[in-house]
PATORZA-860609 format. One record per atom (N, C-alpha, C): x, y negated, z; residue number from 1; residue in three letters. Coordinates in steps of 0.05 Angstrom, whole numbers, plus 5000, padded with zeros to 4 digits. Layout:
<sites>
+------+------+------+-----+------+
|   c1 |   c2 |   c3 |  nr | rest |
+------+------+------+-----+------+
|    X |    Y |    Z | NUM |  Ala |
...
+------+------+------+-----+------+
</sites>
This chain:
<sites>
+------+------+------+-----+------+
|   c1 |   c2 |   c3 |  nr | rest |
+------+------+------+-----+------+
| 5016 | 5024 | 5000 |   1 |  Met |
| 5000 | 5000 | 5000 |   1 |  Met |
| 5017 | 4975 | 5000 |   1 |  Met |
| 5008 | 4956 | 4986 |   2 |  Ser |
| 5022 | 4930 | 4985 |   2 |  Ser |
| 5018 | 4915 | 5011 |   2 |  Ser |
| 5039 | 4901 | 5020 |   3 |  Pro |
| 5036 | 4885 | 5044 |   3 |  Pro |
| 5016 | 4863 | 5041 |   3 |  Pro |
| 5010 | 4855 | 5016 |   4 |  Ile |
| 4991 | 4834 | 5011 |   4 |  Ile |
| 4963 | 4841 | 5023 |   4 |  Ile |
| 4956 | 4867 | 5021 |   5 |  Ser |
| 4930 | 4875 | 5030 |   5 |  Ser |
| 4926 | 4872 | 5060 |   5 |  Ser |
| 4948 | 4867 | 5075 |   6 |  His |
| 4947 | 4865 | 5104 |   6 |  His |
| 4944 | 4836 | 5113 |   6 |  His |
| 4943 | 4817 | 5094 |   7 |  Glu |
| 4939 | 4789 | 5102 |   7 |  Glu |
| 4912 | 4786 | 5114 |   7 |  Glu |
| 4910 | 4771 | 5136 |   8 |  Pro |
| 4884 | 4767 | 5150 |   8 |  Pro |
| 4867 | 4748 | 5135 |   8 |  Pro |
| 4841 | 4749 | 5140 |   9 |  Leu |
| 4822 | 4730 | 5131 |   9 |  Leu |
| 4810 | 4717 | 5155 |   9 |  Leu |
| 4812 | 4690 | 5157 |  10 |  Thr |
| 4799 | 4676 | 5178 |  10 |  Thr |
| 4775 | 4661 | 5166 |  10 |  Thr |
| 4754 | 4659 | 5181 |  11 |  Ile |
| 4729 | 4646 | 5171 |  11 |  Ile |
| 4720 | 4626 | 5192 |  11 |  Ile |
| 4718 | 4601 | 5184 |  12 |  Glu |
| 4706 | 4581 | 5201 |  12 |  Glu |
| 4677 | 4578 | 5193 |  12 |  Glu |
| 4659 | 4581 | 5211 |  13 |  Asp |
| 4630 | 4579 | 5206 |  13 |  Asp |
| 4621 | 4551 | 5216 |  13 |  Asp |
| 4615 | 4533 | 5198 |  14 |  Leu |
| 4609 | 4505 | 5205 |  14 |  Leu |
| 4581 | 4498 | 5197 |  14 |  Leu |
| 4570 | 4479 | 5211 |  15 |  Thr |
| 4543 | 4468 | 5204 |  15 |  Thr |
| 4548 | 4444 | 5186 |  15 |  Thr |
| 4533 | 4443 | 5164 |  16 |  Gly |
| 4536 | 4421 | 5145 |  16 |  Gly |
| 4523 | 4396 | 5156 |  16 |  Gly |
| 4528 | 4373 | 5144 |  17 |  Pro |
| 4517 | 4348 | 5154 |  17 |  Pro |
| 4487 | 4345 | 5150 |  17 |  Pro |
| 4475 | 4360 | 5132 |  18 |  Gln |
| 4446 | 4358 | 5127 |  18 |  Gln |
| 4433 | 4383 | 5138 |  18 |  Gln |
| 4408 | 4381 | 5147 |  19 |  Pro |
| 4394 | 4405 | 5157 |  19 |  Pro |
| 4393 | 4427 | 5137 |  19 |  Pro |
| 4398 | 4452 | 5146 |  20 |  Gly |
| 4397 | 4475 | 5129 |  20 |  Gly |
| 4422 | 4481 | 5114 |  20 |  Gly |
| 4443 | 4464 | 5118 |  21 |  Gln |
| 4469 | 4469 | 5105 |  21 |  Gln |
| 4488 | 4484 | 5124 |  21 |  Gln |
| 4502 | 4502 | 5112 |  22 |  Arg |
| 4522 | 4517 | 5127 |  22 |  Arg |
| 4547 | 4520 | 5109 |  22 |  Arg |
| 4570 | 4518 | 5122 |  23 |  Ile |
| 4596 | 4519 | 5108 |  23 |  Ile |
| 4612 | 4542 | 5119 |  23 |  Ile |
| 4622 | 4559 | 5102 |  24 |  Leu |
| 4641 | 4580 | 5110 |  24 |  Leu |
| 4668 | 4572 | 5098 |  24 |  Leu |
| 4687 | 4565 | 5114 |  25 |  Arg |
| 4714 | 4558 | 5105 |  25 |  Arg |
| 4732 | 4582 | 5108 |  25 |  Arg |
| 4741 | 4592 | 5085 |  26 |  Leu |
| 4757 | 4617 | 5085 |  26 |  Leu |
| 4787 | 4611 | 5082 |  26 |  Leu |
| 4803 | 4627 | 5097 |  27 |  His |
| 4832 | 4625 | 5095 |  27 |  His |
| 4842 | 4654 | 5093 |  27 |  His |
| 4853 | 4661 | 5070 |  28 |  Gly |
| 4863 | 4688 | 5066 |  28 |  Gly |
| 4848 | 4702 | 5043 |  28 |  Gly |
| 4858 | 4725 | 5036 |  29 |  Pro |
| 4846 | 4740 | 5013 |  29 |  Pro |
| 4819 | 4752 | 5020 |  29 |  Pro |
| 4801 | 4752 | 5000 |  30 |  Val |
| 4775 | 4766 | 5003 |  30 |  Val |
| 4778 | 4792 | 4987 |  30 |  Val |
| 4785 | 4813 | 5002 |  31 |  Val |
| 4792 | 4839 | 4990 |  31 |  Val |
| 4779 | 4861 | 5007 |  31 |  Val |
| 4783 | 4886 | 4998 |  32 |  Leu |
| 4771 | 4908 | 5012 |  32 |  Leu |
| 4777 | 4909 | 5042 |  32 |  Leu |
| 4802 | 4902 | 5049 |  33 |  Ala |
| 4810 | 4903 | 5077 |  33 |  Ala |
| 4796 | 4882 | 5094 |  33 |  Ala |
| 4786 | 4861 | 5082 |  34 |  Thr |
| 4773 | 4839 | 5097 |  34 |  Thr |
| 4743 | 4838 | 5090 |  34 |  Thr |
| 4733 | 4858 | 5075 |  35 |  Leu |
| 4706 | 4857 | 5065 |  35 |  Leu |
| 4684 | 4856 | 5087 |  35 |  Leu |
| 4687 | 4873 | 5107 |  36 |  Phe |
| 4666 | 4874 | 5127 |  36 |  Phe |
| 4664 | 4848 | 5143 |  36 |  Phe |
| 4687 | 4836 | 5148 |  37 |  Gln |
| 4687 | 4810 | 5162 |  37 |  Gln |
| 4673 | 4789 | 5144 |  37 |  Gln |
| 4679 | 4789 | 5119 |  38 |  Phe |
| 4667 | 4770 | 5100 |  38 |  Phe |
| 4636 | 4774 | 5098 |  38 |  Phe |
| 4628 | 4799 | 5095 |  39 |  Gln |
| 4599 | 4805 | 5093 |  39 |  Gln |
| 4585 | 4798 | 5119 |  39 |  Gln |
| 4597 | 4803 | 5142 |  40 |  Ser |
| 4584 | 4796 | 5167 |  40 |  Ser |
| 4580 | 4766 | 5169 |  40 |  Ser |
| 4600 | 4750 | 5161 |  41 |  Ala |
| 4597 | 4721 | 5161 |  41 |  Ala |
| 4575 | 4712 | 5142 |  41 |  Ala |
| 4573 | 4724 | 5119 |  42 |  Leu |
| 4553 | 4717 | 5099 |  42 |  Leu |
| 4525 | 4722 | 5110 |  42 |  Leu |
| 4522 | 4744 | 5124 |  43 |  Arg |
| 4495 | 4753 | 5134 |  43 |  Arg |
| 4488 | 4742 | 5161 |  43 |  Arg |
| 4506 | 4728 | 5175 |  44 |  Ala |
| 4502 | 4720 | 5203 |  44 |  Ala |
| 4478 | 4701 | 5206 |  44 |  Ala |
| 4474 | 4684 | 5186 |  45 |  Lys |
| 4452 | 4664 | 5188 |  45 |  Lys |
| 4439 | 4662 | 5160 |  45 |  Lys |
| 4415 | 4651 | 5160 |  46 |  Glu |
| 4401 | 4648 | 5135 |  46 |  Glu |
| 4394 | 4619 | 5129 |  46 |  Glu |
| 4415 | 4602 | 5128 |  47 |  Asp |
| 4410 | 4574 | 5122 |  47 |  Asp |
| 4402 | 4571 | 5092 |  47 |  Asp |
| 4388 | 4550 | 5087 |  48 |  Arg |
| 4378 | 4545 | 5060 |  48 |  Arg |
| 4400 | 4541 | 5039 |  48 |  Arg |
| 4422 | 4529 | 5047 |  49 |  Phe |
| 4443 | 4522 | 5029 |  49 |  Phe |
| 4470 | 4530 | 5041 |  49 |  Phe |
| 4483 | 4550 | 5028 |  50 |  Leu |
| 4509 | 4560 | 5038 |  50 |  Leu |
| 4531 | 4550 | 5019 |  50 |  Leu |
| 4551 | 4537 | 5031 |  51 |  Ile |
| 4575 | 4528 | 5017 |  51 |  Ile |
| 4598 | 4546 | 5026 |  51 |  Ile |
| 4610 | 4559 | 5007 |  52 |  Ile |
| 4634 | 4576 | 5014 |  52 |  Ile |
| 4658 | 4562 | 5003 |  52 |  Ile |
| 4676 | 4553 | 5022 |  53 |  Asp |
| 4700 | 4539 | 5015 |  53 |  Asp |
| 4723 | 4559 | 5010 |  53 |  Asp |
| 4730 | 4561 | 4985 |  54 |  Phe |
| 4751 | 4580 | 4976 |  54 |  Phe |
| 4778 | 4566 | 4975 |  54 |  Phe |
| 4781 | 4542 | 4985 |  55 |  Gly |
| 4806 | 4527 | 4983 |  55 |  Gly |
| 4830 | 4542 | 4995 |  55 |  Gly |
| 4826 | 4560 | 5014 |  56 |  Gly |
| 4847 | 4575 | 5027 |  56 |  Gly |
| 4849 | 4604 | 5018 |  56 |  Gly |
| 4834 | 4610 | 4996 |  57 |  Val |
| 4834 | 4638 | 4987 |  57 |  Val |
| 4853 | 4641 | 4963 |  57 |  Val |
| 4875 | 4657 | 4967 |  58 |  Pro |
| 4893 | 4660 | 4945 |  58 |  Pro |
| 4883 | 4678 | 4923 |  58 |  Pro |
| 4867 | 4699 | 4930 |  59 |  Tyr |
| 4857 | 4717 | 4910 |  59 |  Tyr |
| 4834 | 4734 | 4921 |  59 |  Tyr |
| 4819 | 4746 | 4903 |  60 |  Val |
| 4798 | 4764 | 4910 |  60 |  Val |
| 4802 | 4790 | 4894 |  60 |  Val |
| 4791 | 4812 | 4904 |  61 |  Asp |
| 4791 | 4837 | 4889 |  61 |  Asp |
| 4762 | 4844 | 4882 |  61 |  Asp |
| 4758 | 4867 | 4870 |  62 |  Ser |
| 4731 | 4875 | 4861 |  62 |  Ser |
| 4712 | 4877 | 4885 |  62 |  Ser |
| 4722 | 4885 | 4908 |  63 |  Ala |
| 4704 | 4887 | 4931 |  63 |  Ala |
| 4695 | 4859 | 4940 |  63 |  Ala |
| 4713 | 4840 | 4939 |  64 |  Gly |
| 4705 | 4812 | 4946 |  64 |  Gly |
| 4686 | 4801 | 4926 |  64 |  Gly |
| 4690 | 4807 | 4900 |  65 |  Ile |
| 4672 | 4797 | 4880 |  65 |  Ile |
| 4644 | 4810 | 4884 |  65 |  Ile |
| 4644 | 4836 | 4890 |  66 |  Gly |
| 4618 | 4849 | 4896 |  66 |  Gly |
| 4603 | 4837 | 4919 |  66 |  Gly |
| 4618 | 4829 | 4940 |  67 |  Ala |
| 4605 | 4816 | 4963 |  67 |  Ala |
| 4594 | 4789 | 4955 |  67 |  Ala |
| 4608 | 4774 | 4938 |  68 |  Leu |
| 4597 | 4748 | 4929 |  68 |  Leu |
| 4572 | 4752 | 4912 |  68 |  Leu |
| 4572 | 4772 | 4894 |  69 |  Val |
| 4549 | 4776 | 4878 |  69 |  Val |
| 4525 | 4785 | 4895 |  69 |  Val |
| 4530 | 4801 | 4915 |  70 |  Ser |
| 4509 | 4810 | 4934 |  70 |  Ser |
| 4498 | 4786 | 4949 |  70 |  Ser |
| 4515 | 4767 | 4957 |  71 |  Ala |
| 4506 | 4743 | 4971 |  71 |  Ala |
| 4489 | 4726 | 4952 |  71 |  Ala |
| 4498 | 4724 | 4927 |  72 |  Tyr |
| 4482 | 4709 | 4907 |  72 |  Tyr |
| 4454 | 4721 | 4904 |  72 |  Tyr |
| 4453 | 4747 | 4901 |  73 |  Val |
| 4427 | 4761 | 4897 |  73 |  Val |
| 4409 | 4756 | 4921 |  73 |  Val |
| 4420 | 4760 | 4945 |  74 |  Ser |
| 4403 | 4757 | 4969 |  74 |  Ser |
| 4394 | 4728 | 4973 |  74 |  Ser |
| 4411 | 4709 | 4966 |  75 |  His |
| 4403 | 4681 | 4968 |  75 |  His |
| 4381 | 4674 | 4947 |  75 |  His |
| 4385 | 4684 | 4923 |  76 |  Ser |
| 4366 | 4679 | 4901 |  76 |  Ser |
| 4338 | 4690 | 4908 |  76 |  Ser |
| 4338 | 4714 | 4918 |  77 |  Lys |
| 4312 | 4728 | 4924 |  77 |  Lys |
| 4296 | 4713 | 4945 |  77 |  Lys |
| 4310 | 4699 | 4963 |  78 |  Thr |
| 4297 | 4685 | 4985 |  78 |  Thr |
| 4295 | 4655 | 4981 |  78 |  Thr |
| 4301 | 4646 | 4957 |  79 |  Gly |
| 4298 | 4617 | 4951 |  79 |  Gly |
| 4320 | 4600 | 4963 |  79 |  Gly |
| 4342 | 4612 | 4971 |  80 |  Arg |
| 4364 | 4597 | 4982 |  80 |  Arg |
| 4385 | 4593 | 4961 |  80 |  Arg |
| 4404 | 4575 | 4965 |  81 |  Ser |
| 4425 | 4570 | 4945 |  81 |  Ser |
| 4453 | 4573 | 4957 |  81 |  Ser |
| 4471 | 4576 | 4938 |  82 |  Leu |
| 4499 | 4583 | 4945 |  82 |  Leu |
| 4517 | 4567 | 4927 |  82 |  Leu |
| 4538 | 4556 | 4939 |  83 |  Ala |
| 4558 | 4541 | 4923 |  83 |  Ala |
| 4586 | 4549 | 4931 |  83 |  Ala |
| 4604 | 4549 | 4911 |  84 |  Leu |
| 4632 | 4556 | 4916 |  84 |  Leu |
| 4648 | 4530 | 4913 |  84 |  Leu |
| 4666 | 4525 | 4932 |  85 |  Val |
| 4682 | 4501 | 4932 |  85 |  Val |
| 4712 | 4508 | 4931 |  85 |  Val |
| 4728 | 4493 | 4916 |  86 |  Gly |
| 4757 | 4495 | 4917 |  86 |  Gly |
| 4767 | 4522 | 4906 |  86 |  Gly |
| 4753 | 4533 | 4887 |  87 |  Val |
| 4762 | 4559 | 4876 |  87 |  Val |
| 4787 | 4555 | 4858 |  87 |  Val |
| 4808 | 4569 | 4864 |  88 |  Asn |
| 4832 | 4566 | 4848 |  88 |  Asn |
| 4830 | 4582 | 4822 |  88 |  Asn |
| 4849 | 4577 | 4804 |  89 |  Glu |
| 4848 | 4589 | 4778 |  89 |  Glu |
| 4849 | 4620 | 4778 |  89 |  Glu |
| 4864 | 4631 | 4796 |  90 |  Arg |
| 4866 | 4660 | 4798 |  90 |  Arg |
| 4839 | 4673 | 4806 |  90 |  Arg |
| 4826 | 4661 | 4826 |  91 |  Val |
| 4799 | 4671 | 4834 |  91 |  Val |
| 4779 | 4666 | 4812 |  91 |  Val |
| 4779 | 4642 | 4800 |  92 |  Leu |
| 4761 | 4636 | 4778 |  92 |  Leu |
| 4764 | 4655 | 4755 |  92 |  Leu |
| 4789 | 4661 | 4748 |  93 |  Asn |
| 4794 | 4680 | 4726 |  93 |  Asn |
| 4783 | 4708 | 4733 |  93 |  Asn |
| 4785 | 4717 | 4758 |  94 |  Ala |
| 4774 | 4742 | 4766 |  94 |  Ala |
| 4744 | 4742 | 4763 |  94 |  Ala |
| 4731 | 4720 | 4770 |  95 |  Leu |
| 4702 | 4718 | 4767 |  95 |  Leu |
| 4694 | 4718 | 4737 |  95 |  Leu |
| 4711 | 4705 | 4721 |  96 |  Lys |
| 4705 | 4704 | 4692 |  96 |  Lys |
| 4709 | 4731 | 4679 |  96 |  Lys |
| 4730 | 4745 | 4685 |  97 |  Val |
| 4736 | 4771 | 4674 |  97 |  Val |
| 4713 | 4791 | 4680 |  97 |  Val |
| 4702 | 4789 | 4704 |  98 |  Thr |
| 4680 | 4807 | 4712 |  98 |  Thr |
| 4653 | 4796 | 4703 |  98 |  Thr |
| 4653 | 4773 | 4690 |  99 |  Arg |
| 4629 | 4760 | 4679 |  99 |  Arg |
| 4608 | 4753 | 4700 |  99 |  Arg |
| 4616 | 4746 | 4724 | 100 |  Val |
| 4597 | 4738 | 4744 | 100 |  Val |
| 4598 | 4708 | 4749 | 100 |  Val |
| 4617 | 4694 | 4737 | 101 |  Asp |
| 4619 | 4665 | 4741 | 101 |  Asp |
| 4594 | 4649 | 4736 | 101 |  Asp |
| 4577 | 4657 | 4716 | 102 |  Pro |
| 4552 | 4641 | 4711 | 102 |  Pro |
| 4533 | 4642 | 4735 | 102 |  Pro |
| 4536 | 4660 | 4753 | 103 |  Phe |
| 4517 | 4662 | 4776 | 103 |  Phe |
| 4522 | 4640 | 4796 | 103 |  Phe |
| 4545 | 4627 | 4795 | 104 |  Phe |
| 4553 | 4609 | 4817 | 104 |  Phe |
| 4555 | 4580 | 4808 | 104 |  Phe |
| 4550 | 4562 | 4826 | 105 |  Arg |
| 4555 | 4534 | 4822 | 105 |  Arg |
| 4582 | 4528 | 4835 | 105 |  Arg |
| 4600 | 4514 | 4820 | 106 |  Phe |
| 4626 | 4508 | 4829 | 106 |  Phe |
| 4629 | 4479 | 4834 | 106 |  Phe |
| 4643 | 4472 | 4856 | 107 |  Phe |
| 4648 | 4444 | 4863 | 107 |  Phe |
| 4677 | 4441 | 4871 | 107 |  Phe |
| 4689 | 4418 | 4867 | 108 |  Asn |
| 4717 | 4413 | 4875 | 108 |  Asn |
| 4720 | 4409 | 4904 | 108 |  Asn |
| 4700 | 4396 | 4916 | 109 |  Thr |
| 4702 | 4389 | 4945 | 109 |  Thr |
| 4676 | 4396 | 4959 | 109 |  Thr |
| 4679 | 4399 | 4986 | 110 |  Ile |
| 4655 | 4404 | 5002 | 110 |  Ile |
| 4635 | 4381 | 5000 | 110 |  Ile |
| 4646 | 4356 | 5000 | 111 |  Ala |
| 4629 | 4333 | 4998 | 111 |  Ala |
| 4612 | 4334 | 4972 | 111 |  Ala |
| 4624 | 4342 | 4950 | 112 |  Glu |
| 4608 | 4344 | 4925 | 112 |  Glu |
| 4586 | 4364 | 4927 | 112 |  Glu |
| 4592 | 4387 | 4939 | 113 |  Ala |
| 4572 | 4408 | 4943 | 113 |  Ala |
| 4550 | 4399 | 4962 | 113 |  Ala |
| 4557 | 4385 | 4983 | 114 |  Glu |
| 4538 | 4375 | 5003 | 114 |  Glu |
| 4519 | 4355 | 4989 | 114 |  Glu |
| 4529 | 4338 | 4972 | 115 |  Gln |
| 4513 | 4319 | 4957 | 115 |  Gln |
| 4494 | 4332 | 4938 | 115 |  Gln |
| 4502 | 4354 | 4926 | 116 |  Ala |
| 4485 | 4369 | 4907 | 116 |  Ala |
| 4462 | 4381 | 4922 | 116 |  Ala |
| 4467 | 4391 | 4946 | 117 |  Asn |
| 4446 | 4402 | 4964 | 117 |  Asn |
| 4425 | 4418 | 4948 | 117 |  Asn |
| 4434 | 4437 | 4933 | 118 |  Leu |
| 4417 | 4453 | 4915 | 118 |  Leu |
| 4394 | 4463 | 4930 | 118 |  Leu |
+------+------+------+-----+------+
</sites>
């Protein structure tokens, strides 16, 4: 196993400035080794608008992409929305290669996503 897979994922769960907004600020890879932690954070609350800050995420694997798609589906089914912020080129390319990028709204900053308040 590569030592990369042992990098930790830390998740800050923050309340957004507007009612119903929640921000998950991620630091570390979203991969199979960190999948359950990521899924637990996604499912912990059911705010109307979830912003996931990928600014500190160096890469994702197929398990991480699957968790994102699952979050998109559950949010869509219940009339909630989801936004991704600060996605780097490596993560964006992984989403494009797997053809799931059209499911998500992308923003450069948390402030832009908060203003969109989908």
